[in-house]
N, C-alpha and C positions, 0 to 999 in steps of 0.2 A: 519222718517229716516229709510230707508230699509237697512237691514243687509243681505248681500249676500256673497257667497263663490264661485267665478268664477274660482278659480285656485286650490291650494292645500287644503288638508283637515285640519279641526281643530284637535288638539291633543286630546281634551276631552271637556266635557260640561263646564269645568271651563273657557275655552277660550270664549265660548259663553256668559257665565255669566258676565265675565269681559267686553265684548263688549257691552252688554246691559247696564251695569253700566256706561260705558263711555258715551254712548248716553244720558242716563238720567242725567248725571252730567252736561251736557250742556243745559238741559231743553228741550231736544227733546224727542219725543215719538218713541221708537224702534218698528219696524215691521220686524219680523224675517222671512227670506225666508224659504219656506217649506222644502227645501232639504239641509240646511246648515250643518247638522250633518251627511250627507251621506258620504260614502267613497268607492272609487273604485281604489285600488292601491294607487298611489300618487296623485290622484285627489279627490276633494270633491264631489264624485258621478260622474256618467256618464256625458258626454258632454251635452246631450240634457236636463238633469235636471238642470245642472248649468246654461245653457242658459235660461231655462224656468224661473228660479228665477230672473235672471237679467232682462229679458224682461217683466216679471210681474211688476217689480218695475218701469221700464221705461214707461209702459203703464198706470199705476195707477196714476191718477191726484191728489190723496190724498197724494201721496208720494212726499216729497219736496227735498230729497237727497238720494244718494246711497252710503253707506260706505262698502267697501270690507273688509271682516273679516281677510283675510291674503293673502300673495302672494304665493310663492312656484313655481308651474309650472302648466300651463293648460289654461291660458286666451287666448292665441293665437289659441287654438284649437276650440274656439267657435266664432271666429270673423265673420265667414260667416253666423252665425245663429242669430246675434243680430238685433233687430228692430231699425235701425238707424233713420227711419222716426219718430217713437214715441219719440226718444230722441230729435230730432230737433223740433218736435211739442211742446213739453213741457220741455224746458231745465231745468236741475236740476244738482246740483253739484254731481260729482262722485269722490270718495276719495280713495286713496290707492297708493302704490308704489311697487317697485321691479317688480314682474311679471305683475302687473296691468298696467305697461307701455304699454303693448300691447293694452289694452283698451283705454288708453289715446291717443295713436297714431290713433287708429281706429275712435274714436269719433271726433277727430279733423278733420280727412279727410272726414268722411261720414256725420257727423251731425254738424260740425263747432261749437263744444261746447268748452267752457272753462272747463277743468277738473282739479282736485286737486291732485298733487303729495304730499302726506302727510302720516301720520301714518296709519297703518291698524287698524281696529276697536278693535281687540283683544289685542292691545299693552298696556303695562303698561305706561301710558302717564306721562312723566316728566313735571314739571311745565313749562319748556321752550317750549316743544312741544305743551302743552295745550294752552299756550298764543298765539303761532303762529297760531294754528288751529282756535282758537276763533277769532283772528284778521281777518283771511281770510274769515271765514264763518259766523260770527255773526256781527262783527263790520264794515266790509267792509273797513278795513284799510290796511296798508302796513305790510304784514306778514313776511317780511324778515328784512333786516337791514345790520349791519356790521358783516362780518365773522371774528371774532376776531383773530382766530388762522390760518387763511388761508395764503397761500403763493402767492406772485405775480409772475406769470410766464411770463406774457407779459403785459406791462402797457397800459393805455389808457382808453377811455370811449366809450360805445356803447349803442344803444337803439334798441330794437326789441321785438317781441313776445317771451315769454318763450316757449321752446319746449324741448323734450327729456325725460330723465328718466334713467332707467336701461340700461347700455351699452350692455349687452348680449342680451337683448330683441330687442333693436334698431338694432343691427347687424343681429339678426335672421330675422327681418322683411325686411331687404334690399332685393330687387329683388322680393318682393311680392306686391300685390295690396294695402297692408297696410303700405308700407314703409313710414316713417315719413317725413313730410315737414319741412325741417330745414333751407331753404333759408330765409334770413333776420331775423333769430331767434337768441336769446340768448340761447345757447345750454347748458342744464343742464344734468350732468352725475353722476352716482354712480354705484357701483357694490359690490359684495361680493364673496369670495372664488375663486378668479381668479388670478392665478400668473400673474406677470407683463407682461410676454411675450404674454399671451393671451389678456391682455388689449391692448398691442401693435398691435396684429393681428386684433382685432375687430376695433380699431381706423383706421387701414389701410383699412379694408374692407369698412367702411363708406366713407373714402377718395376716394378709387378707384371706388366705386359705384357712386360717384358724389353727395352723400347726404350731404357732408360738404360744397358744393359750395354755397357761399353767406352767410354762418354763420357769424354773426357779433361779437360774443363773446362767451366765454366758462366759465361756472362755474362748475368745477368738485368738487363734494362733497367728501365723504369718500369712499375709497376702502377697505372694512373691510376684514381682513384676506387675503391679497393679497401679498404673498411673492415676494421679488424682486430677489431672487437668484434661479437658476435652475441648472441642471447638467452641462450645458454648459457655465455657467457664470451668471453674475448679471447685472441688469440695473434698475435704479430707476424709479418709477412712474412719478416723476417730469420730468425726461428726456423724457419719452414717450409723456406725455401730452404737455410739453413745446415745443417739436419738432413740433407737430401738430399746436400749437399756432403760432409758428414762420413761418411755411409754409403758414398758412392762414393770418398771420399778423393781429391778432385780440386780444383784451384785454382778459386775461385769469387769473383766480385764481384757486387754488386747496386747498382743506381742508375746504370748506364751510359746514355748518351744514345740510347736505343732505345725505340720505342713511340709511344703516343698523346701526343706532346709536340711543342712547336714546334721545338726544337733536336734533331735526330736524325741519327745516322750513317746513311750508305748502306752496307749490308753485302753484299759479293758472296758469297752462299751457294754453297758448293761450292769456294770458293777456299781456299788454305792460309792459316792464321792462327796467330799466336803470342800466347797470353795470359800475361801476367806479372801475377799477382794482387797480388803484393806492391807493385808499382809502379802498379797499376791501369791497365795499358796493354793495348791490343789492336792488334796490327799485322797487316795483311792484305797478301797479294801481289796485284799488279795482275791484271786479267782482261780480258774483252771491253770495248772502248771504241767510241764512236760518233764518226764523222768530223764 
């Protein structure tokens, strides 16, 4: 299991120690990228070094998976430097969320990989998150289930490949060669530190860019620290997402265990999934596993 830092920097060596312990707790052998403790402003080292660690892991046939140490910002800066041919030649799970959404989108487009929207390696894994991660990557089972506290915004059932991730990154990729393919997909979304009016703006950007054309369902996770009021008034997140769901006429739930929260599902992006909004369930088919 390669540990890489393709985006933001680690806060200290304790982050790395916890990541190594997490890997070992699953019975995997950690292989730490050479530059993971580097720092250049708000990046985990210069772009070329972050890309070098990632490409080294992709090219090394002894590496069975890549676990990103953290999100932050920086993954989209290295998208043009990634060895997508190596990733396609020897497919391996790539795990992370938030800013790692840029990698998920790029590997789906350029390498046709199933990648994993799940906790970063430095996280303090809750028992819930640990079970879902193990289910996805060790047991090859359904790593999702019932979103107990989710709200139903638009009823119905839909089936499609999982796609998406962090809303800010998806909207940032719109209009680029790495814009995500969302047609025929169950769209998964999450975000943090974005007022609701910005969520509204980003959803509209995806809509106007045509990226939501053909979306079959929406599973919105948590929008952590996303205030609904602004100087000019207030609008609820449910209203914003529900409006899009009604326009697309697709099953939609909000409040699923996805995002910047302790208890989160590990989602195999690219794998076939079934959303039953009325029952608030998301069922996914097994994909790549790690021995």
